[in-house]
C-alpha positions as CSV (number, residue, x, y, z in Angstrom):
1,M,43.6,39.1,64.9
2,L,41.8,39.3,68.3
3,N,41.5,36.0,70.2
4,L,38.7,35.5,72.7
5,R,39.6,33.8,76.0
6,I,36.7,31.4,75.8
7,R,38.1,29.2,78.5
8,Y,37.3,32.1,80.9
9,L,33.6,31.9,79.8
10,S,33.5,28.1,80.1
11,F,33.3,28.5,83.9
12,F,30.0,30.4,83.7
13,F,28.5,28.0,81.2
14,G,29.4,25.3,83.8
15,L,27.5,27.3,86.4
16,I,24.5,27.4,84.2
17,T,24.7,23.6,83.9
18,I,24.7,23.2,87.7
19,L,21.8,25.6,88.2
20,S,19.9,23.9,85.4
21,F,20.3,20.6,87.2
22,F,19.0,22.2,90.5
23,N,16.0,23.5,88.6
24,V,15.3,20.0,87.3
25,I,15.5,18.6,90.8
26,Y,13.3,21.4,92.1
27,S,10.7,20.7,89.4
28,Y,10.6,17.0,90.2
29,Y,10.4,17.8,94.0
30,L,7.4,20.0,93.6
31,N,5.8,18.1,90.7
32,L,6.3,21.1,88.3
33,Y,6.6,19.4,84.9
34,L,5.3,22.1,82.6
35,N,8.7,23.6,81.8
36,L,10.8,20.7,82.8
37,N,12.2,19.9,79.3
38,T,13.5,23.5,79.0
39,Y,15.9,23.0,81.9
40,Y,17.1,19.7,80.4
41,L,17.8,21.7,77.2
42,S,19.7,24.5,79.0
43,L,21.6,21.8,81.0
44,I,22.8,19.9,78.0
45,L,23.6,22.9,75.8
46,S,25.5,24.8,78.6
47,F,27.5,21.7,79.4
48,L,28.5,21.2,75.8
49,I,29.5,24.8,75.4
50,A,31.5,24.8,78.6
51,L,33.3,21.6,77.4
52,I,34.0,23.0,74.0
53,F,35.1,26.4,75.3
54,Y,37.5,24.7,77.8
55,K,39.0,22.1,75.5
56,F,39.3,23.9,72.2
57,E,40.7,27.3,73.1
58,K,44.1,28.0,71.5
59,V,46.6,28.7,74.3
60,K,48.1,32.1,74.0
61,K,50.8,33.3,76.4
62,K,50.3,37.0,76.0
63,V,46.7,38.3,76.0
64,T,46.1,42.0,75.3
65,I,43.7,44.0,77.4
66,F,41.5,44.6,74.4
67,E,41.1,40.8,73.9
68,K,40.1,40.5,77.5
69,I,37.5,43.3,77.1
70,L,36.2,41.6,73.9
71,T,35.8,38.4,75.9
72,V,33.8,40.1,78.6
73,F,31.6,41.7,76.0
74,F,31.1,38.5,74.2
75,G,30.0,36.8,77.4
76,Y,27.3,39.5,78.0
77,L,25.9,38.6,74.5
78,T,26.2,34.8,74.5
79,I,25.5,33.7,78.0
80,P,22.0,35.3,78.1
81,I,21.2,33.4,74.9
82,V,21.5,30.1,76.7
83,L,19.7,31.6,79.8
84,S,16.8,32.7,77.6
85,F,15.9,29.2,76.4
86,P,13.7,28.2,79.4
87,F,11.7,31.4,78.7
88,Y,11.5,30.8,75.0
89,F,10.5,27.1,75.2
90,S,8.2,27.6,78.1
91,I,4.4,27.3,78.0
92,Y,4.0,31.1,78.0
93,N,4.5,31.6,74.2
94,L,7.2,34.3,74.5
95,S,9.0,35.5,71.4
96,F,12.8,35.1,71.3
97,L,13.3,38.8,71.7
98,D,11.1,38.9,74.9
99,S,13.0,35.8,76.2
100,F,16.3,37.4,75.5
101,F,15.2,40.7,77.0
102,E,14.2,38.9,80.2
103,A,17.6,37.0,80.3
104,I,19.6,40.2,79.6
105,S,17.7,42.1,82.2
106,G,18.5,39.4,84.8
107,F,22.1,38.8,83.8
108,T,22.9,42.5,83.9
109,S,21.1,42.7,87.3
110,T,18.7,45.3,86.0
111,G,15.3,43.7,86.8
112,F,13.1,44.9,84.0
113,T,10.5,42.2,83.2
114,I,8.1,41.5,80.4
115,F,5.9,39.4,82.7
116,D,2.8,41.3,83.8
117,N,1.7,38.8,86.5
118,I,4.4,36.9,88.4
119,K,1.8,34.8,90.2
120,Q,1.0,33.1,86.9
121,I,4.5,31.8,86.4
122,D,5.4,28.4,87.8
123,Q,7.9,28.4,90.7
124,S,10.6,26.7,88.8
125,L,10.8,29.6,86.2
126,I,10.7,32.2,89.0
127,L,13.7,30.4,90.5
128,W,15.4,30.4,87.1
129,R,14.9,34.2,86.8
130,S,16.6,34.7,90.2
131,S,19.4,32.3,89.3
132,I,20.2,34.3,86.2
133,Q,20.8,37.4,88.4
134,W,23.1,35.4,90.7
135,I,25.2,34.2,87.8
136,G,25.3,37.8,86.4
137,G,26.4,39.3,89.6
138,L,29.2,36.8,89.9
139,Y,30.2,37.4,86.2
140,F,30.5,41.1,86.9
141,L,32.7,40.6,89.9
142,F,34.9,38.2,88.1
143,S,35.2,40.6,85.1
144,I,36.5,43.3,87.4
145,I,39.3,41.0,88.6
146,Y,39.9,39.7,85.0
147,L,40.5,43.3,83.9
148,I,42.1,44.6,87.1
149,D,45.1,46.1,85.4
150,I,43.1,48.8,83.7
151,Y,42.0,50.4,87.0
152,D,43.6,52.9,89.3
153,E,46.2,51.8,91.8
154,S,44.0,52.9,94.7
155,F,41.3,50.4,93.7
156,K,43.9,47.6,93.6
157,K,45.2,48.6,97.0
158,S,41.7,48.1,98.4
159,L,41.9,44.5,97.2
160,T,45.5,43.3,97.6
161,N,49.0,44.5,98.0
162,Y,49.8,43.3,94.5
163,L,49.5,46.2,92.0
164,S,50.0,43.9,89.0
165,F,48.1,40.6,89.0
166,N,49.7,37.5,87.6
167,S,47.5,34.4,86.7
168,S,47.9,32.8,90.2
169,E,46.9,36.1,91.9
170,I,43.8,36.4,89.6
171,L,42.9,32.7,90.4
172,K,43.3,33.3,94.2
173,Q,41.1,36.4,94.2
174,S,38.5,34.8,92.0
175,I,38.2,31.8,94.3
176,K,37.9,34.2,97.3
177,I,35.1,36.1,95.4
178,F,33.2,32.9,94.7
179,F,33.2,31.7,98.3
180,L,32.4,35.2,99.6
181,Y,29.6,35.6,97.1
182,S,28.1,32.2,97.9
183,G,28.6,32.6,101.6
184,L,26.9,36.0,101.7
185,T,24.0,34.6,99.7
186,L,23.6,31.9,102.3
187,V,23.7,34.5,105.1
188,I,21.1,36.6,103.5
189,F,18.9,33.5,102.9
190,I,19.1,32.5,106.6
191,V,18.4,36.0,107.9
192,L,15.3,36.3,105.7
193,N,14.1,33.0,107.0
194,L,14.6,34.2,110.6
195,I,12.3,37.1,110.0
196,S,9.5,34.8,108.9
197,I,9.8,35.0,105.2
198,R,9.0,31.7,103.6
199,S,12.0,29.8,102.2
200,F,11.1,30.0,98.5
201,D,10.8,33.8,98.7
202,S,13.9,34.0,100.9
203,L,16.0,32.1,98.3
204,N,14.8,34.3,95.4
205,L,15.4,37.5,97.3
206,A,18.8,36.4,98.5
207,F,19.8,35.9,94.8
208,S,18.5,39.3,94.0
209,I,20.1,41.1,96.9
210,I,23.6,39.8,96.5
211,S,23.6,40.4,92.8
212,S,22.0,43.9,93.0
213,G,19.2,42.5,90.9
214,G,15.6,43.6,90.6
215,F,13.5,40.4,90.2
216,I,11.1,39.5,93.0
217,P,9.1,36.3,93.3
218,T,5.7,38.0,93.5
219,N,3.9,41.0,92.0
220,E,4.5,43.4,94.9
221,L,7.2,43.4,97.6
222,S,4.5,44.3,100.2
223,N,3.1,40.7,99.7
224,I,6.3,39.5,101.3
225,L,7.3,42.2,103.8
226,R,4.3,42.6,106.0
227,N,5.6,44.6,109.0
228,D,8.1,47.4,109.8
229,T,10.6,45.0,111.4
230,Q,10.8,42.9,108.2
231,V,11.1,46.1,106.1
232,I,13.9,47.5,108.3
233,I,16.0,44.3,108.4
234,F,15.4,43.8,104.7
235,S,16.6,47.4,104.1
236,F,19.9,46.7,105.9
237,L,20.4,43.4,104.0
238,L,20.3,45.4,100.7
239,L,23.6,46.9,101.8
240,F,25.4,43.7,101.0
241,S,25.5,44.8,97.4
242,Y,26.3,48.4,98.4
243,F,29.6,47.7,100.2
244,S,32.6,45.9,98.7
245,I,32.3,42.1,98.4
246,F,35.6,42.0,100.4
247,F,34.3,44.2,103.2
248,T,33.2,41.3,105.5
249,Y,36.3,39.3,104.7
250,N,38.5,42.3,105.5
251,L,36.6,42.8,108.8
252,M,37.2,39.2,109.8
253,F,40.9,39.5,109.2
254,I,41.3,43.1,110.3
255,G,44.5,42.4,112.1
256,K,46.3,41.8,108.9
257,K,44.9,44.8,107.0
258,N,45.9,48.4,106.8
259,I,43.5,51.3,106.4
260,N,43.8,51.2,102.6
261,F,41.6,48.0,102.5
262,F,38.7,49.9,104.1
263,Y,39.0,53.4,102.7
264,E,36.1,53.2,100.2
265,D,33.8,51.3,102.6
266,L,34.5,53.9,105.4
267,H,33.5,56.7,103.0
268,L,30.3,54.7,102.1
269,I,29.4,54.2,105.8
270,F,29.5,57.9,106.5
271,Y,27.7,58.7,103.2
272,Y,24.9,56.2,104.0
273,F,24.3,57.3,107.6
274,A,24.4,61.0,106.5
275,V,21.6,60.4,103.9
276,V,19.6,58.3,106.4
277,L,19.8,61.0,109.0
278,I,18.7,63.7,106.6
279,F,15.7,61.6,105.6
280,L,14.9,60.8,109.3
281,L,14.9,64.6,110.1
282,F,13.2,66.1,107.1
283,F,11.2,63.5,105.2
284,S,9.5,61.2,107.7
285,F,6.8,63.4,109.2
286,N,4.0,61.0,108.1
287,K,5.6,58.0,109.9
288,D,6.7,56.2,106.8
289,F,10.4,56.1,107.7
290,S,10.7,52.3,107.3
291,N,9.5,52.6,103.7
292,N,11.8,55.5,103.0
293,L,14.7,53.5,104.5
294,L,13.9,50.7,102.1
295,S,13.9,53.0,99.1
296,L,17.1,54.7,100.3
297,S,19.0,51.4,100.8
298,S,17.6,50.0,97.5
299,S,18.5,53.1,95.5
300,M,22.0,53.4,96.9
301,S,22.7,49.8,96.2
302,N,21.2,50.0,92.7
303,I,18.6,47.4,93.4
304,G,15.5,49.5,93.1
305,F,13.0,47.6,95.4
306,A,10.2,49.7,96.9
307,I,6.9,49.3,98.6
308,E,4.0,51.1,97.0
309,H,3.4,54.4,98.6
310,D,3.3,58.1,97.5
311,Q,6.9,59.2,96.9
312,K,6.5,61.6,94.0
313,N,8.2,64.4,95.8
314,L,11.3,62.2,96.4
315,T,11.7,60.6,93.0
316,F,14.4,63.0,91.9
317,V,16.4,62.4,95.1
318,Y,16.2,58.6,94.7
319,L,17.4,58.9,91.1
320,I,20.4,60.9,92.2
321,L,21.2,58.2,94.8
322,V,20.9,55.6,92.0
323,I,23.4,57.6,89.8
324,I,25.9,57.8,92.6
325,G,25.8,54.1,93.4
326,G,27.9,52.1,95.8
327,S,31.3,50.4,96.1
328,F,33.6,49.7,93.2
329,F,34.1,46.0,94.2
330,S,30.3,45.4,94.7
331,T,27.6,44.3,92.4
332,S,26.0,47.7,92.4
333,S,26.3,50.1,89.4
334,G,26.4,53.9,89.5
335,L,29.2,56.3,88.9
336,R,30.6,55.3,92.4
337,F,30.6,57.6,95.4
338,I,34.4,57.6,95.9
339,K,34.9,58.9,92.3
340,I,32.4,61.7,92.7
341,Y,33.8,62.6,96.2
342,S,37.4,62.6,94.8
343,L,36.3,64.8,91.9
344,F,34.5,67.2,94.2
345,K,37.4,67.5,96.6
346,Y,39.9,68.1,93.8
347,S,37.7,70.8,92.3
348,V,37.3,72.6,95.6
349,N,41.1,72.4,96.2
350,Q,41.7,73.9,92.7
351,I,39.3,76.8,93.4
352,L,40.9,77.4,96.8
353,S,44.4,77.4,95.4
354,F,43.5,80.4,93.3
355,S,42.1,82.3,96.3
356,K,44.9,81.3,98.6
357,P,47.9,80.5,96.4
358,K,50.3,80.3,99.3
359,N,48.5,77.4,100.9
360,I,49.1,73.8,100.0
361,F,46.0,71.7,99.4
362,M,46.4,67.9,99.6
363,N,44.3,65.7,97.3
364,K,44.1,63.0,99.9
365,L,41.2,60.7,100.7
366,L,39.9,60.7,104.3
367,F,41.0,57.8,106.5
368,T,43.9,56.9,104.2
369,E,47.3,58.0,103.0
370,I,46.1,57.6,99.4
371,N,46.5,60.6,97.1
372,F,44.8,60.8,93.7
373,D,46.6,62.4,90.9
374,F,45.6,64.5,87.9
375,K,45.3,61.5,85.6
376,E,42.7,59.8,87.9
377,I,40.7,63.0,88.1
378,N,40.6,63.3,84.3
379,K,39.3,59.7,84.1
380,Y,36.6,60.4,86.8
381,F,35.5,63.5,84.9
382,L,35.4,61.7,81.6
383,T,33.3,58.9,83.2
384,I,30.7,61.5,84.1
385,V,30.8,62.9,80.6
386,I,30.4,59.5,79.1
387,F,27.4,58.9,81.4
388,I,25.8,62.2,80.4
389,I,26.3,61.4,76.7
390,S,24.9,57.9,77.1
391,L,21.9,59.2,79.1
392,F,21.2,61.9,76.5
393,L,21.4,59.4,73.6
394,L,19.2,56.7,75.2
395,T,16.6,59.4,76.3
396,I,16.4,60.5,72.7
397,L,16.0,57.0,71.4
398,L,13.2,56.2,73.9
399,S,11.5,59.5,73.2
400,L,11.5,58.6,69.5
401,S,9.6,55.5,70.5
402,Q,6.7,57.6,71.7
403,L,7.5,57.5,75.4
404,E,6.8,60.6,77.4
405,F,10.1,62.5,77.9
406,E,9.9,62.3,81.7
407,N,9.4,58.5,81.6
408,A,12.1,58.2,78.9
409,F,14.6,60.2,81.1
410,K,13.8,58.1,84.2
411,L,14.0,54.8,82.4
412,S,17.3,55.8,80.8
413,I,18.9,56.5,84.2
414,L,17.6,53.2,85.5
415,T,18.8,51.3,82.4
416,L,22.3,52.7,82.5
417,M,22.5,52.2,86.3
418,N,21.0,48.6,86.0
419,T,18.3,49.4,88.5
420,V,14.7,48.1,88.4
421,N,11.7,50.4,87.9
422,S,9.6,50.8,91.0
423,A,7.4,53.1,92.9
424,S,10.4,55.1,94.1
425,Y,10.9,56.3,90.5
426,G,7.3,56.6,89.5
427,L,7.6,53.7,87.0
428,S,6.2,50.7,88.9
429,D,3.5,50.1,86.3
430,F,5.7,50.5,83.2
431,D,4.8,48.0,80.5
432,F,7.9,46.4,78.9
433,Y,6.0,43.6,77.1
434,N,4.2,46.0,74.6
435,L,7.3,48.0,73.7
436,N,8.2,47.9,70.0
437,Y,11.2,46.0,68.7
438,F,13.4,49.2,68.4
439,T,12.8,50.2,72.0
440,K,13.6,46.7,73.4
441,Y,16.8,46.4,71.3
442,S,17.8,49.9,72.6
443,L,17.2,48.9,76.2
444,I,19.1,45.6,75.7
445,L,22.1,47.4,74.3
446,F,22.2,50.0,77.1
447,M,21.7,47.5,79.8
448,I,24.9,45.8,78.6
449,I,26.6,49.2,78.3
450,G,25.6,50.0,81.9
451,R,27.4,46.9,83.0
452,I,30.6,47.1,80.8
453,E,31.1,50.9,80.5
454,L,33.7,51.1,83.1
455,L,35.3,47.9,81.8
456,T,35.7,49.3,78.3
457,I,35.6,53.1,78.1
458,L,38.3,53.6,80.8
459,I,40.8,51.4,79.0
460,I,40.2,53.4,75.8
461,I,40.8,56.6,77.7
462,K,43.9,55.2,79.3
463,N,45.4,54.1,76.1
464,F,44.5,57.0,73.9
465,L,44.5,60.0,76.2
466,F,46.9,59.1,79.0
467,K,49.8,57.5,77.2
468,D,53.0,57.3,79.1
């Protein structure tokens, strides 16, 4: 019988308790009493669950990877239930499904919202929406460490010299992630204040940026970013969720690191600047480069923010960037650039080996001594196959819900890549509130799949197709 490691989940319910307390204080400070009782409810309930999960778990020495995966999946279902209570018991008369949809959207860092007018929401609930994203981004990063042994050795080498984590190593890396994640959130908040964005908006945007989330504290981003300087600086801040969460840490302690710790981020730097250069040369004739830069950075980091302007001719390009995604150890989604690059290089080498059989073609990543083997290439290929199957299935489901095929296809990509709908993808005015039950349940399921796919499918592939 499978045993859930509920003590692992107790930490996140504890975080909800703390953030609920902050919302209570914030509500009293600004005299926002309309939804005050809902935060007391989430505070008490999350504290009780955290206490119960911590105290009453049966200690088990050996935990299988399947039990760990089940624990992560269970967290994606149960944590948003508690997070949905402030929506459900608020004054806005939301159904439980709509409340759960909003919570899942935030916790998976997607950003779809059932609210039509953000200005009508009181500030404490806006802050709660952003806090949900922050917890969800941290949960995703912790889950990667929790399930580290299912991933390739090259990914582990980018994190630590240990190829097999014991409990003390997991705790060490988790603590590092927590302080890095919190510290980077503070840095983003300070920079946003320095470019004359008011503190409330800066705090909400900092939560969204670091978690790769899509919620904003107003109806339009243009209401916050009012000049090109703000747009450009904001665009570069989005890259915090594009690069590895360990990138800044490794840079600070570069003397102790070898090149393996930077190999993915170095590839991402070249990839990012190549894309920016192409856009600068070919797609900025009407002097809207700052807006294009925002859409580029936002798409590559799987956030999805954009400022309203005509980008219909670039929608397909932005969707491709969303699918590729950012770093493995970041809060972004996507198939991951390094996987696509490795698969492309391996395929080219295989083709060349037939035309020039006497030559030796090394499957080595640039900037490193890391070689990827055939098993890894198989997994990369199957990841793409799984994405295509998931995309096809969700598109069919949304089309059956009477959505236009083009919108269904775009929305399916954004759902699986956990990226908010915006002007960049031609879906800025999409109405989630009036979707039928079947469509909302479908989106909820695939938002979760978009977050846990690599944490579940790859282990199944490893155990059933690549047995030692």
